[in-house]
KOLPAZA-966671 format. One record per residue (C-alpha): residue number from 1; residue in three letters; x, z, y. Coordinates in Angstrom, 2 decimals. Each point is the difference from the previous one (the first is absolute). Layout:
N
num_residu_east_up_north
NUM_ALA_X_Z_Y .
...
end
This chain:
588
num_residu_east_up_north
1_MET_-0.04_-6.44_41.28 .
2_GLU_2.15_-3.08_0.44 .
3_ASN_2.11_1.06_-3.00 .
4_ALA_-3.13_0.50_-2.09 .
5_GLU_-1.24_-3.49_0.87 .
6_LYS_3.33_-1.49_-1.12 .
7_ILE_-0.19_1.85_-3.30 .
8_LYS_-3.61_-1.10_-0.50 .
9_ALA_0.89_-3.63_0.74 .
10_THR_2.89_0.15_-2.45 .
11_ALA_-2.25_1.41_-2.70 .
12_ILE_-2.59_-2.76_0.53 .
13_LYS_2.69_-2.66_-0.08 .
14_LYS_1.32_1.24_-3.34 .
15_GLU_-3.42_0.62_-1.58 .
16_PRO_0.03_-1.54_-3.51 .
17_ASN_-2.76_-2.28_-1.19 .
18_TYR_-1.91_2.39_-2.26 .
19_ARG_-1.82_-1.57_-2.95 .
20_GLY_-1.16_3.11_-1.85 .
21_VAL_-3.01_-1.63_-1.71 .
22_LYS_1.81_-3.24_-0.91 .
23_ALA_3.09_1.80_-1.32 .
24_MET_-1.94_2.51_-2.09 .
25_PRO_-0.64_-2.27_-3.05 .
26_PHE_3.75_-0.51_-0.38 .
27_VAL_0.90_3.63_0.73 .
28_ILE_-2.71_1.41_-2.30 .
29_GLY_0.68_-2.65_-2.65 .
30_ASN_3.70_0.83_0.02 .
31_GLU_-0.79_3.72_-0.06 .
32_THR_-2.48_-0.32_-2.88 .
33_PHE_2.24_-2.08_-2.26 .
34_GLU_3.01_2.16_0.88 .
35_LYS_-1.87_3.16_-0.98 .
36_LEU_-1.36_-1.64_-3.14 .
37_GLY_3.55_-0.88_-0.94 .
38_THR_1.78_3.24_0.84 .
39_ILE_-2.76_2.33_-1.20 .
40_GLY_-0.52_-2.09_-3.12 .
41_THR_3.69_0.58_-0.70 .
42_SER_0.30_3.68_0.95 .
43_SER_-3.39_1.50_-0.99 .
44_ASN_0.76_-0.15_-3.72 .
45_LEU_3.77_0.33_0.36 .
46_LEU_-0.11_3.56_-1.32 .
47_VAL_-1.56_-1.19_-3.28 .
48_TYR_2.46_-2.93_-0.11 .
49_LEU_2.99_2.33_0.16 .
50_THR_-1.36_2.32_-2.70 .
51_THR_-1.16_-2.70_-2.42 .
52_VAL_2.41_-2.91_0.51 .
53_PHE_3.14_1.84_1.15 .
54_ASN_-0.72_3.06_-2.21 .
55_MET_0.42_2.59_2.78 .
56_LYS_-1.41_3.53_-0.29 .
57_SER_-2.92_0.79_2.30 .
58_ILE_2.02_2.43_2.16 .
59_THR_2.83_-2.54_0.36 .
60_ALA_-2.38_-2.86_0.78 .
61_THR_-1.92_2.13_2.52 .
62_ASN_3.19_0.90_1.84 .
63_VAL_1.21_-3.63_-0.10 .
64_ILE_-3.30_-1.15_1.55 .
65_ASN_0.12_2.73_2.65 .
66_ILE_3.61_-0.87_0.91 .
67_PHE_-0.77_-3.73_0.01 .
68_ASN_-3.02_0.53_2.27 .
69_GLY_1.98_2.34_2.22 .
70_THR_2.83_-2.51_0.39 .
71_CYS_-2.48_-2.79_0.81 .
72_ASN_-1.57_2.14_2.68 .
73_PHE_3.27_1.27_1.49 .
74_GLY_1.24_-3.58_0.16 .
75_THR_-2.72_-0.71_2.54 .
76_LEU_2.18_1.70_2.62 .
77_LEU_2.64_-2.69_-0.42 .
78_GLY_-2.66_-2.70_-0.10 .
79_ALA_-1.58_1.31_3.21 .
80_PHE_3.39_0.19_1.72 .
81_LEU_0.87_-3.60_-0.89 .
82_SER_-3.47_-1.17_1.03 .
83_ASP_-0.17_1.73_3.39 .
84_THR_3.65_-0.61_0.87 .
85_TYR_1.12_-3.35_-1.38 .
86_LEU_-2.39_-2.04_-2.15 .
87_GLY_-3.52_0.61_1.26 .
88_ARG_-2.96_0.70_-2.27 .
89_TYR_-0.56_-3.62_-1.08 .
90_LYS_3.52_-0.61_-1.35 .
91_THR_0.14_3.46_-1.59 .
92_LEU_-3.29_-0.60_-1.83 .
93_GLY_1.11_-3.44_-1.15 .
94_LEU_3.31_1.19_-1.47 .
95_ALA_-1.58_3.10_-1.56 .
96_SER_-2.79_-2.02_-1.63 .
97_VAL_2.53_-2.28_-1.69 .
98_SER_1.98_3.04_-1.17 .
99_SER_-3.13_1.58_-1.52 .
100_PHE_-0.76_-3.23_-1.85 .
101_LEU_3.54_-0.05_-1.46 .
102_GLY_-0.33_3.64_-1.07 .
103_MET_-3.25_-0.69_-1.82 .
104_LEU_1.53_-3.05_-1.64 .
105_VAL_2.94_2.02_-1.34 .
106_LEU_-2.32_2.78_-1.19 .
107_THR_-2.12_-2.57_-1.83 .
108_MET_3.15_-1.23_-1.77 .
109_THR_0.70_3.53_-1.32 .
110_ALA_-3.36_-0.13_-1.82 .
111_THR_0.24_-3.66_-1.04 .
112_PHE_3.41_-0.05_-1.70 .
113_PRO_0.54_2.50_-2.88 .
114_SER_3.70_0.30_0.81 .
115_LEU_-0.85_1.50_3.42 .
116_HIS_-1.91_3.05_-1.34 .
117_PRO_0.47_2.40_-2.96 .
118_PRO_-1.92_-0.53_-3.27 .
119_LYS_-3.44_1.54_-0.30 .
120_CYS_-0.12_3.54_-1.36 .
121_GLY_-0.77_0.12_-3.70 .
122_SER_-0.46_2.87_-2.40 .
123_GLY_3.55_1.20_0.67 .
124_ALA_1.71_1.04_3.21 .
125_CYS_-0.42_-2.23_3.06 .
126_VAL_3.02_-2.07_1.07 .
127_GLU_0.96_0.48_3.64 .
128_ALA_0.69_-2.96_2.30 .
129_SER_3.60_-1.22_0.12 .
130_MET_2.10_-0.03_3.16 .
131_GLY_-0.52_-3.76_0.35 .
132_GLN_-3.75_0.30_-0.36 .
133_MET_-0.13_2.83_2.54 .
134_ALA_2.17_-2.04_2.38 .
135_PHE_-2.49_-2.87_-0.16 .
136_LEU_-2.88_2.41_0.62 .
137_VAL_1.82_1.54_2.96 .
138_THR_0.62_-3.50_1.43 .
139_ALA_-3.76_-0.57_0.02 .
140_PHE_-0.48_3.35_1.71 .
141_VAL_2.60_-0.86_2.66 .
142_PHE_-1.80_-3.24_0.93 .
143_LEU_-3.33_1.86_0.06 .
144_VAL_1.48_2.73_2.22 .
145_MET_1.35_-2.62_2.43 .
146_GLY_-3.39_-1.69_0.12 .
147_ALA_-1.94_3.20_0.52 .
148_SER_2.44_1.13_2.69 .
149_GLY_-0.89_-3.02_2.13 .
150_ILE_-3.66_-0.53_-0.84 .
151_ARG_-1.32_3.54_0.31 .
152_PRO_1.06_0.82_3.59 .
153_CYS_-0.83_-3.46_1.39 .
154_ASN_-3.19_-1.16_-1.74 .
155_LEU_-2.42_2.18_1.93 .
156_ALA_1.76_-0.39_3.36 .
157_PHE_0.26_-3.79_-0.41 .
158_GLY_-3.74_-0.25_-0.67 .
159_ALA_-0.85_2.19_3.00 .
160_ASP_2.32_-2.13_2.16 .
161_GLN_-2.49_-2.84_-0.33 .
162_PHE_-2.57_1.83_2.19 .
163_ASN_0.17_0.45_3.76 .
164_PRO_0.17_3.77_0.68 .
165_ASN_-0.97_-0.53_3.66 .
166_THR_-3.56_-1.20_-0.71 .
167_GLU_-2.99_1.87_-1.39 .
168_SER_-0.45_-2.51_-2.82 .
169_GLY_3.69_0.28_-0.81 .
170_LYS_-0.14_3.80_-0.11 .
171_GLN_-3.04_-0.03_-2.29 .
172_GLY_1.72_-2.64_-2.12 .
173_ILE_3.05_2.23_-0.43 .
174_ASN_-2.16_3.02_-0.89 .
175_SER_-1.89_-1.99_-2.63 .
176_PHE_3.21_-1.61_-1.25 .
177_PHE_1.37_3.40_-1.07 .
178_ASN_-3.08_0.55_-2.17 .
179_TRP_-0.13_-3.54_-1.41 .
180_TYR_3.74_-0.02_-0.61 .
181_TYR_-0.49_2.98_-2.28 .
182_PHE_-3.10_-1.65_-1.47 .
183_THR_2.09_-2.97_-1.23 .
184_PHE_2.53_2.49_-1.34 .
185_THR_-2.65_1.81_-2.02 .
186_PHE_-1.58_-3.26_-1.19 .
187_ALA_3.39_-1.18_-1.25 .
188_MET_0.60_3.38_-1.61 .
189_MET_-3.37_-0.15_-1.74 .
190_VAL_0.63_-3.48_-1.45 .
191_SER_3.51_1.01_-1.05 .
192_LEU_-1.16_3.16_-1.71 .
193_THR_-2.69_-1.82_-1.96 .
194_VAL_0.82_-3.62_-0.79 .
195_ILE_3.80_0.04_0.23 .
196_VAL_0.43_3.39_-1.68 .
197_TYR_-2.30_-1.10_-2.81 .
198_VAL_2.15_-3.09_-0.62 .
199_GLN_3.15_2.13_0.04 .
200_ALA_-1.33_2.68_-2.33 .
201_SER_-2.13_-2.08_-2.38 .
202_VAL_1.34_-3.56_0.04 .
203_ASN_3.67_-0.34_0.84 .
204_TRP_2.44_1.64_2.39 .
205_ALA_1.75_-3.28_0.80 .
206_ILE_-3.27_-1.65_1.06 .
207_GLY_-1.15_3.18_1.72 .
208_LEU_3.12_0.03_2.22 .
209_ALA_0.06_-3.78_0.49 .
210_ILE_-3.45_0.09_1.63 .
211_PRO_1.03_2.28_2.92 .
212_ALA_3.23_-2.01_0.36 .
213_PHE_-2.08_-3.15_0.47 .
214_LEU_-2.30_1.82_2.44 .
215_MET_3.05_1.01_2.03 .
216_PHE_0.98_-3.67_0.10 .
217_LEU_-3.45_-0.78_1.44 .
218_SER_0.53_2.78_2.55 .
219_CYS_3.19_-1.68_1.20 .
220_ALA_-1.79_-3.34_0.21 .
221_PHE_-2.91_1.44_2.05 .
222_PHE_2.39_1.73_2.36 .
223_PHE_2.13_-3.04_0.80 .
224_VAL_-2.97_-2.39_0.33 .
225_GLY_-1.33_1.99_2.96 .
226_THR_3.30_-0.09_1.90 .
227_ARG_-1.23_-2.20_2.88 .
228_ILE_-2.98_2.25_0.73 .
229_TYR_1.67_3.41_0.07 .
230_VAL_0.81_1.99_3.12 .
231_MET_3.67_0.92_-0.44 .
232_ILE_1.30_2.81_2.18 .
233_LEU_3.75_-0.39_0.32 .
234_PRO_2.30_3.04_-0.42 .
235_ARG_1.42_1.41_3.24 .
236_GLY_2.95_2.04_-1.23 .
237_SER_0.11_3.23_-1.90 .
238_PRO_-2.57_2.60_1.12 .
239_ILE_2.17_2.56_-1.77 .
240_THR_2.67_-0.47_2.69 .
241_SER_-2.42_1.18_2.68 .
242_VAL_-0.96_3.02_-2.13 .
243_VAL_3.65_0.96_-0.54 .
244_GLN_0.82_-0.52_3.70 .
245_THR_-2.83_2.32_1.04 .
246_LEU_1.09_2.75_-2.39 .
247_VAL_3.66_-0.31_1.05 .
248_VAL_-0.79_0.08_3.73 .
249_ALA_-2.43_2.91_-0.43 .
250_PHE_2.76_1.93_-1.78 .
251_LYS_2.54_-0.84_2.74 .
252_LYS_-2.38_1.23_2.70 .
253_ARG_-1.35_2.99_-1.94 .
254_LYS_1.37_2.47_2.58 .
255_LEU_-1.76_-1.64_2.96 .
256_GLN_-3.13_1.55_1.42 .
257_LEU_-3.16_-2.09_-0.01 .
258_PRO_-1.26_-0.57_3.57 .
259_ALA_-3.34_1.46_1.02 .
260_GLN_-1.07_-3.42_1.32 .
261_PRO_1.52_-2.68_-2.23 .
262_LEU_-1.35_-2.92_2.05 .
263_ASN_3.24_-0.52_1.93 .
264_SER_2.42_1.43_-2.55 .
265_LEU_-0.85_-1.90_-3.23 .
266_LEU_0.68_-3.67_-0.66 .
267_ALA_-3.40_-1.72_-0.09 .
268_TYR_1.07_-3.46_-1.15 .
269_HIS_-1.87_-2.30_-2.37 .
270_SER_1.51_-3.35_-0.95 .
271_PRO_-2.30_-2.94_0.81 .
272_ASP_1.20_-1.67_-3.22 .
273_SER_-0.97_2.95_-2.21 .
274_ILE_-2.87_-0.46_-2.47 .
275_ASN_-0.70_3.75_0.15 .
276_SER_-2.91_1.33_2.03 .
277_ARG_1.02_2.27_2.87 .
278_LEU_-0.41_3.66_-0.84 .
279_PRO_-0.91_2.77_2.45 .
280_TYR_2.19_3.04_0.54 .
281_THR_-0.83_2.95_-2.30 .
282_ASP_1.11_3.61_0.05 .
283_GLN_0.37_0.26_-3.79 .
284_PHE_3.58_0.20_-1.36 .
285_ARG_1.25_0.66_3.53 .
286_TRP_3.61_0.24_-1.18 .
287_LEU_-0.04_-3.75_-0.60 .
288_ASN_-1.03_-0.62_3.62 .
289_LYS_3.49_1.04_1.05 .
290_ALA_1.28_-3.36_-1.24 .
291_ALA_-1.78_-1.63_2.98 .
292_ILE_1.38_2.32_2.70 .
293_ILE_1.93_-2.02_2.62 .
294_THR_3.22_1.77_1.01 .
295_GLU_2.61_-0.91_2.60 .
296_LYS_2.21_-1.55_-2.71 .
297_ASP_-2.72_-2.31_-1.29 .
298_GLU_-0.09_-3.58_1.25 .
299_ILE_-3.14_-2.13_0.32 .
300_ALA_0.14_-3.76_-0.58 .
301_GLU_-1.56_-2.50_2.42 .
302_ASP_-3.13_-0.39_-2.14 .
303_GLY_-0.55_3.77_0.00 .
304_SER_1.28_0.67_-3.50 .
305_ALA_2.83_2.35_-0.96 .
306_ALA_3.44_-1.59_0.37 .
307_ASP_1.23_2.03_-2.99 .
308_PRO_-2.80_0.70_-2.52 .
309_TRP_2.25_2.51_-1.80 .
310_ASN_-0.01_2.25_3.09 .
311_LEU_-3.50_-0.55_1.36 .
312_CYS_-3.30_-0.99_-1.64 .
313_SER_-3.37_-0.88_1.48 .
314_ILE_-3.02_2.24_-0.41 .
315_GLN_-1.52_-2.94_-1.94 .
316_GLN_2.73_0.34_-2.65 .
317_VAL_-0.57_3.75_-0.11 .
318_GLU_-3.76_-0.37_-0.51 .
319_GLU_0.53_-2.60_-2.73 .
320_ILE_2.12_2.37_-2.09 .
321_LYS_-2.58_2.74_0.59 .
322_CYS_-2.60_-2.26_-1.66 .
323_VAL_2.15_-0.11_-3.13 .
324_ILE_0.77_3.74_-0.01 .
325_ARG_-3.69_0.91_0.30 .
326_VAL_-0.84_-1.99_-3.14 .
327_VAL_2.66_1.66_-2.20 .
328_PRO_-1.94_3.22_-0.82 .
329_ILE_-3.07_-2.07_-0.93 .
330_TRP_2.21_-2.20_-2.17 .
331_VAL_1.35_3.08_-1.82 .
332_SER_-3.54_0.97_-1.02 .
333_GLY_-0.36_-3.47_-1.50 .
334_VAL_3.01_0.56_-2.25 .
335_ILE_-1.82_2.81_-1.81 .
336_TYR_-3.28_-1.91_0.00 .
337_TYR_1.47_-3.00_-1.82 .
338_VAL_0.73_2.22_-3.03 .
339_ILE_-3.62_-0.42_-1.15 .
340_LEU_0.27_-3.80_0.21 .
341_ILE_3.13_0.08_-2.16 .
342_GLN_-1.81_2.06_-2.66 .
343_THR_-2.60_-2.75_-0.40 .
344_GLN_2.82_-2.43_-0.84 .
345_THR_1.84_2.22_-2.48 .
346_TYR_-1.61_2.96_-1.77 .
347_LEU_-3.51_-1.34_0.27 .
348_VAL_1.16_-2.93_-2.17 .
349_PHE_1.26_2.48_-2.61 .
350_GLN_-3.32_1.85_0.24 .
351_ALA_-1.92_-3.21_-0.63 .
352_LEU_2.12_-0.75_-3.08 .
353_GLN_-1.30_3.20_-1.61 .
354_THR_-3.68_-0.50_0.79 .
355_ASP_-2.73_-2.14_-1.54 .
356_ARG_0.57_-3.33_1.77 .
357_ARG_-2.57_-1.98_-2.00 .
358_LEU_-2.34_-2.18_2.03 .
359_GLY_-3.45_0.97_-1.25 .
360_ARG_-0.32_0.06_-3.78 .
361_GLY_2.29_-2.96_-0.61 .
362_ALA_3.62_-0.04_-1.06 .
363_PHE_1.35_-1.24_3.33 .
364_LYS_2.15_2.60_1.80 .
365_ILE_0.54_0.06_3.74 .
366_PRO_3.78_-0.14_0.74 .
367_ALA_1.18_3.39_1.24 .
368_ALA_1.42_-1.36_3.28 .
369_THR_-3.33_-1.73_0.75 .
370_TYR_-1.65_3.34_0.77 .
371_ASN_1.75_-0.11_3.38 .
372_ALA_-2.42_-2.80_0.82 .
373_PHE_-2.68_2.63_0.59 .
374_THR_2.01_1.22_2.98 .
375_MET_0.12_-3.54_1.31 .
376_ILE_-3.70_-0.59_-0.65 .
377_SER_-0.95_3.05_2.07 .
378_LEU_2.38_-1.17_2.74 .
379_THR_-1.36_-3.55_-0.10 .
380_ILE_-3.58_1.24_0.31 .
381_TRP_0.72_2.67_2.57 .
382_ILE_2.08_-2.02_2.51 .
383_PRO_-2.72_-2.58_0.88 .
384_VAL_-2.61_2.76_0.16 .
385_TYR_2.22_2.03_2.31 .
386_ASP_1.06_-2.96_2.18 .
387_ARG_-3.41_-1.68_0.35 .
388_LEU_-2.47_2.89_-0.20 .
389_LEU_1.63_3.35_0.75 .
390_VAL_2.39_-1.04_2.79 .
391_PRO_-2.75_-1.57_2.20 .
392_LEU_-2.16_3.10_-0.56 .
393_LEU_2.84_2.39_0.77 .
394_ARG_0.96_-2.14_3.02 .
395_ARG_-3.44_0.60_1.49 .
396_LEU_0.16_3.73_-0.73 .
397_THR_3.56_0.69_1.17 .
398_GLY_0.59_-2.77_2.54 .
399_LYS_3.33_-0.78_-1.67 .
400_GLN_0.84_-3.58_-0.92 .
401_GLU_1.25_1.07_-3.46 .
402_GLY_-3.01_2.28_-0.64 .
403_ILE_2.17_3.05_-0.72 .
404_THR_3.57_0.65_1.03 .
405_MET_2.87_-1.01_-2.23 .
406_LEU_0.96_3.63_-0.59 .
407_GLN_-3.56_0.93_-0.98 .
408_ARG_0.03_-2.83_-2.50 .
409_ILE_3.32_1.14_-1.50 .
410_GLY_-1.09_3.65_-0.14 .
411_PHE_-3.16_-0.80_-1.95 .
412_GLY_2.10_-2.01_-2.46 .
413_LEU_2.29_3.00_-0.53 .
414_LEU_-2.99_2.23_-0.71 .
415_LEU_-1.26_-2.45_-2.63 .
416_ALA_3.50_-0.03_-1.54 .
417_THR_-0.21_3.73_-0.73 .
418_LEU_-3.44_-0.43_-1.58 .
419_THR_1.31_-2.94_-2.04 .
420_MET_2.75_2.06_-1.63 .
421_LEU_-2.35_2.92_-0.73 .
422_LEU_-2.39_-2.41_-1.70 .
423_SER_2.91_-1.63_-1.89 .
424_GLY_1.09_3.38_-1.35 .
425_ALA_-3.52_0.85_-1.17 .
426_VAL_-0.39_-3.37_-1.77 .
427_GLU_3.39_0.32_-1.74 .
428_ALA_-0.86_3.53_-1.17 .
429_HIS_-3.21_-1.39_-1.52 .
430_ARG_1.88_-2.93_-1.63 .
431_ARG_2.50_2.37_-1.60 .
432_THR_-2.71_2.40_-1.19 .
433_VAL_-1.92_-2.84_-1.66 .
434_ALA_3.20_-1.23_-1.68 .
435_LEU_0.80_3.46_-1.42 .
436_THR_-3.50_1.08_-1.04 .
437_ARG_-1.75_-3.19_-1.14 .
438_PRO_0.84_-2.90_-2.34 .
439_THR_2.49_-2.40_1.55 .
440_LEU_0.01_-3.82_0.04 .
441_GLY_3.37_-0.63_-1.59 .
442_VAL_3.52_0.36_1.32 .
443_GLU_1.63_-1.76_2.94 .
444_PRO_3.51_-1.13_-1.10 .
445_HIS_2.82_2.20_1.33 .
446_ARG_-2.55_2.33_1.63 .
447_GLY_-2.70_1.84_-1.88 .
448_ALA_-3.64_0.22_-0.99 .
449_VAL_-2.53_-1.98_2.04 .
450_SER_-2.71_2.20_1.48 .
451_ALA_-3.63_-0.92_-0.65 .
452_MET_-0.67_0.42_3.73 .
453_SER_-1.02_-3.30_1.54 .
454_GLY_2.48_-1.55_2.39 .
455_TYR_-2.85_-0.38_2.48 .
456_TRP_0.40_3.70_0.77 .
457_LEU_3.08_-1.07_1.99 .
458_THR_-2.02_-2.21_2.36 .
459_PRO_-1.37_2.68_2.39 .
460_GLN_3.48_1.25_0.94 .
461_LEU_1.23_-3.57_0.37 .
462_ALA_-2.95_-0.96_2.21 .
463_LEU_0.57_3.08_2.15 .
464_ALA_3.71_-0.88_0.25 .
465_GLY_-0.99_-3.48_1.20 .
466_VAL_-2.21_1.31_2.81 .
467_SER_2.74_2.48_0.94 .
468_GLU_2.48_-2.88_0.20 .
469_ALA_-2.39_-2.01_2.17 .
470_PHE_-0.03_2.81_2.55 .
471_ALA_3.55_1.34_-0.15 .
472_VAL_2.18_-3.06_-0.62 .
473_ILE_-1.89_-2.47_2.19 .
474_GLY_-0.11_2.67_2.70 .
475_GLN_3.77_0.42_-0.21 .
476_ILE_0.59_-3.76_0.06 .
477_GLU_-2.08_-0.28_3.17 .
478_LEU_1.63_3.07_1.58 .
479_PHE_3.56_-1.20_-0.59 .
480_TYR_-0.75_-3.53_1.20 .
481_LYS_-1.75_1.06_3.20 .
482_GLN_2.19_2.98_0.93 .
483_PHE_3.43_-1.61_-0.47 .
484_PRO_1.42_-2.09_2.87 .
485_GLU_-0.86_-3.68_-0.40 .
486_ASN_3.61_-1.01_-0.73 .
487_MET_0.14_2.48_-2.91 .
488_ARG_-3.11_-1.02_-1.92 .
489_SER_1.96_-1.18_-3.03 .
490_PHE_1.57_3.46_-0.01 .
491_ALA_-3.54_1.40_0.18 .
492_GLY_-0.75_-1.81_-3.25 .
493_SER_3.19_1.28_-1.60 .
494_PHE_-0.87_3.52_1.17 .
495_LEU_-3.00_-0.01_-2.33 .
496_PHE_2.00_-1.27_-2.96 .
497_CYS_2.86_2.41_0.61 .
498_GLY_-2.61_2.71_-0.44 .
499_PHE_-0.93_-1.59_-3.34 .
500_ALA_3.70_-0.07_-0.90 .
501_ILE_0.63_3.66_0.70 .
502_SER_-3.23_0.87_-1.79 .
503_SER_1.16_-1.98_-3.05 .
504_TYR_3.31_1.87_-0.08 .
505_PHE_-1.77_3.31_0.65 .
506_THR_-2.46_-0.69_-2.83 .
507_SER_2.86_-0.89_-2.33 .
508_PHE_1.71_3.27_0.95 .
509_LEU_-3.24_1.95_-0.45 .
510_VAL_-0.62_-1.56_-3.43 .
511_SER_3.55_0.82_-1.12 .
512_VAL_-0.25_3.62_1.20 .
513_VAL_-3.39_0.54_-1.68 .
514_HIS_1.24_-1.69_-3.19 .
515_ASN_3.12_2.20_-0.18 .
516_THR_-1.40_3.36_1.15 .
517_THR_-3.52_0.29_-1.43 .
518_ARG_-0.79_1.06_-3.56 .
519_VAL_-3.00_-0.53_-2.25 .
520_GLY_0.32_1.47_-3.49 .
521_VAL_3.42_0.07_-1.64 .
522_SER_1.61_-3.21_1.21 .
523_GLY_-2.59_-1.76_2.16 .
524_ASN_-0.47_-0.22_3.79 .
525_TRP_-2.72_-1.00_2.43 .
526_LEU_1.06_-3.66_-0.12 .
527_ALA_0.59_-0.45_-3.74 .
528_GLU_0.07_-3.47_-1.55 .
529_ASP_-3.19_0.96_-1.84 .
530_LEU_-2.34_1.11_2.78 .
531_ASN_-1.98_2.06_-2.53 .
532_GLU_3.06_2.23_-0.44 .
533_GLY_0.61_0.27_3.76 .
534_ARG_-2.04_1.17_2.99 .
535_LEU_-0.28_-2.96_2.33 .
536_ASP_-2.99_1.73_1.60 .
537_TYR_2.31_2.76_1.28 .
538_PHE_2.22_-2.65_1.57 .
539_TYR_-3.03_-1.52_1.74 .
540_TYR_-1.03_3.41_1.34 .
541_LEU_3.55_0.47_1.30 .
542_VAL_-0.26_-3.30_1.89 .
543_ALA_-3.44_1.06_1.31 .
544_GLY_1.59_3.13_1.44 .
545_LEU_2.67_-2.09_1.71 .
546_GLU_-2.68_-2.29_1.45 .
547_PHE_-1.96_2.98_1.34 .
548_LEU_3.08_1.39_1.75 .
549_ASN_0.72_-3.49_1.29 .
550_LEU_-3.49_-0.22_1.50 .
551_GLY_0.59_3.25_1.94 .
552_TYR_3.34_-1.32_1.26 .
553_PHE_-1.64_-3.27_1.09 .
554_LEU_-2.74_1.77_1.97 .
555_VAL_2.65_1.90_1.97 .
556_CYS_1.90_-3.24_0.73 .
557_ALA_-3.20_-1.87_0.94 .
558_LYS_-0.95_2.66_2.56 .
559_TRP_3.44_-0.36_1.61 .
560_TYR_0.06_-3.84_-0.07 .
561_ARG_-0.42_-2.11_3.17 .
562_TYR_-1.01_-3.65_-0.30 .
563_LYS_2.02_-2.71_1.73 .
564_THR_-1.55_-1.33_3.20 .
565_SER_1.01_-2.90_2.20 .
566_ASP_-0.74_-1.26_3.49 .
567_ASP_1.11_-3.50_0.91 .
568_THR_-2.15_-0.33_3.08 .
569_SER_2.27_1.75_2.48 .
570_GLY_3.65_0.08_0.90 .
571_ASP_2.49_2.45_-1.43 .
572_GLU_-0.16_2.37_2.95 .
573_GLY_-3.78_0.04_0.20 .
574_LYS_-0.23_0.57_-3.72 .
575_MET_2.36_2.95_0.13 .
576_GLU_-1.88_1.53_2.95 .
577_VAL_-3.26_-0.09_-1.99 .
578_ALA_1.73_1.49_-3.05 .
579_MET_1.50_2.82_2.07 .
580_GLU_-3.38_0.78_1.54 .
581_LYS_-1.49_0.36_-3.49 .
582_ILE_2.84_2.28_-1.13 .
583_ASP_-0.30_2.18_3.12 .
584_ALA_-3.75_0.27_-0.55 .
585_GLN_0.55_1.09_-3.62 .
586_LYS_2.49_2.68_1.13 .
587_SER_-2.41_1.38_2.59 .
588_VAL_-2.81_0.49_-2.53 .
end
């Protein structure tokens, strides 16, 4: 009890001055302008590569997938630097400046004729030169560096502004996850309408200069709020503790776990640690061997292991268990993200070969703007869910979040399957109309434009938006809450690494389908002219993958155990309670 009081006193002494409400205008302002800038640059990047840099659709699609995958994989490095050396504030500051430079360079490729190939005429298109491609790649490198730092830290930095030990702070964090995604969708919606229109109908140079300026405003908003932010300093690499636990568990793999671990496992928790103390669990019991105290192990005066490469505390063991438990859920997300990638690539090509006229006038909605319908459904749904459904569900279930995080993710995965089935049916109808009825002209470098209205694409996009509201926000919340506190930047990167692998997987899937499927004499499912291909078959293939993924997720969700903590008792008392629970479970 005396030890617990010391730990409690230390925690109170080091309690930061939380200013969640005051800091939010700067955090949300930075987030909104940053998303307006980055999304305004990337949302129409596929069209930019095909029209300005004269790339084929397959090549441009793979370039976008690889670019997105590299951005998302880079978040691992950004999270490591943030949690180990720089802290989230410095990482966000440096990354924001890098993103601004990347957008500036990309704008130059559209502004100066010498930095991009000439526009395709009646003859063959001229490919970009090595120098022009080098300049384009330079822009991509800066954008990758920026995304690598911003993506894993933005969400965690915003949540850091709330006190997790108070009821108001907990509710603030729960709402912040929803409103964080709300600003993302709002920025996406503006980018896919106003900015994309300027890029497609006015001028590419101006259309890319606007998001570059917005990114400059994002940097300004971020640095203005410096004096208000709660800045949690890095406390060394959390990866070291993970590696130590795995190494020690391997060294002691031949030891037998004691029947009563109370006196045989190291129950030490550093008073300086920002991590909540975790109770002993019986899951992944082989890892518990890392905390077995043998005759060769030495204990320091403060109760910690003298050599952390030969002995670990049960706290370290339970922290790595938290990460391991999340991995199977994360894998299901990799397959889920495939549907989100389709809305950024092949849906744009679909829209190009539909009737995009607004009413009876001559104005045509830019193809990339159709993604705004996903954002509109998200923007409408999130406030309804957060302000109306969650309070209702809270009364029905007694849970603070209304429904569990896994239930939220699972429902999103179910909607993903329905989304792809609907997408396949709509594409089959678009193709049938194009082949059996009069067309509306020819889309350059593609084919005949179907008389089917582009508004037929909105139901699948709206359904994809609601699916994203459940699945992605649920995963964001799960990773943030289930990871140890000193690994929350890694929790953010965990999500984006899933996006990265999904981007590479989608690129691989597109290449395989393009090279192995056949339609007619020389066509394939993913032909340049969608009327000569069978994109609907590809959508049905993805629907099948999503259905199998849903079954896999349900199995993982049944096995999953949520992280719990108990900071009200000492280490020994906590372990006694945990052991009593485990013994009771075994006796049932």
